[in-house]
C-alpha positions, 0 to 999 in steps of 0.5 A: 581571487583571494582576499588578504586577510584585512581585505576579508574583514571589511568584507561583510559577511552577506557579500562573503555567502553571495562570492561562496555561492557563486563559486559552487554552483547548487544542485537545488539552484533553479534549472538554467536549461527548460529540460534540465528537471526532465533530464535529471528526473530520467537520470535519477530513474535510470539508476545503476542502469546495466546491459540488458537486451532493452538497452542493447536494442535502444542503442541499435535503433537511435544509431538507425542501423539495427536491420543492417547490422542483423546482415551480420549477428544475425538475429538480433533478439537471440544475441547474449551480452556477450556478443553486445560488444562486437555487435556494438563495434559492427553498428558503430562502423555501419555507421561510419563506414559513409566516409573513408576518413571518418571510418579512419578515425572510429577504427584508430578510436576503437583500436585504443 
C-alpha cells in the first residue's frame, strides 16, 4: 500500500525500515525450513552443472526404471550425451505407462 507523501513523513524511520524488510526478503535471514541451509549449500556446490553420465544415471535411478530402460536403449553405460534426451523420454514413458490417461498427458507435454 502506498502512502501519501504527508503520511510518509509522519511514519518514523525505523517503521519504514521494518516495512521495507518485510517487502523484500533478505537472503541472509534465518532459514524458515529446517533443511533450507543444507539445500542452499548443496545448490551452491553443484554450480553450473552440465550433462554428465553420473547426472544421467542418477536421474534414471530416481525414476526407478533403469533396468527396464536398458531393454529399450541398450547398455546404459555406453550411451552418449546425444542419446540422453531420447533415453529420458523413454524413461518417462515407462514411468507413466501404468495409466493410459497419465501416459496421454505425458505425451501431450512432450510434444510441446
